N, C-alpha and C positions, 0 to 999 in steps of 0.2 A: 367430779374428780374421779379419775380412774383408780381402781384398786391395784395393789401390787400384783394380784393374780391376773388382772386384765392386761396390765403392762407386760407381764411375762408372756402371756398368750399372743399379744400383738407382736412382740419381738420374734417369737417362734414363727408366726405367720409371715412376717416380713422376710425371713430367710427363704421362704418358698417363692417369693415374687422376684424372680431374677430377670424377667423380661424374655423376649424371644430368643430362641437358641438356633433356629435354622437360618440359613442364608436368606431364604425367601422372607421369613418373618422379620429379620433385621432390615431388609431392604424396604419393607413397608413401613416399619416403625421409624426408620431414619427420616422419612419424609412427613412425619406427623406434624412437625412444626412449620412446614412450608405453607405459606399463605399466598394466595393469588387472587386476582380479580377484585371484586368489591370488598371482600373481607379483609384484604391486606393492603399494604402500602405499595404494592407493585409485585412484580414477578421475582421470586427468590428461587434461584436454581442452584443445586449442588455444583461444586467446581467442575466436575467432569461434564455436566450438561452445559455449563457456560462455555467450556472449551468447544463442545460440539456445536453450539450456536455460532460461535466465532468462525469455526471452520466452514460451516454451512453458508454463512453470510459471505465469506471470501469466495467460496466456490460459486454460489448462485449469483453473486455480484459480478464475477468475471464472466459468467455465462450470459446473464441477462443484460449487462451493461446499463445499469440504471443512470438516467440523466436527471440531475438535480436532487435536492434533498428529499423531496416527496417520494420519488421512486426508490431512493436509497432506504428511506423509512419503511416502505412496503417490503423490500427484500429482507430487512431486519425483522419485521413483524412476521413474515412468512417463515423465516428460519426459526424464530423463537417458538411460534405456534407448532411447527412440525415436530420440534423436540419435545414440547409439552404433550402433544398427542401420543408420541412414542412412549413417553413416561407413563401416561395413563393406560395405554395398552399393556405395558409390562405389569403395572399394578393390578389391572383387571385379571391378567393371567395368573398372577400370584394368588389373588383372592379366590379365583375359581379352584385352584389346586388346593388351597386351604379348606374350602368348604366341601370339596369332594373327598378329601382325605381324612 
């Protein structure tokens, strides 16, 4: 059982834990709960990334002219993976800046 003094110390310490304050830190922590691949139940993308995937599918679908569901699937997979790669590259840049600064 925690003493009154420990409880007071925990409350004081909790006021110091406000999370990330920089835009870069917030961008990284925003995706902490994103789970993909074998660890998750599928790809979970933030809304702006889902919009980017839909735009890319439309553009690439028009350009490549997929024939049948298999080729349409490939276009969708390619668009999804390209957005995920871009997200990882952004995250890597943010992490490099954090570690250097």
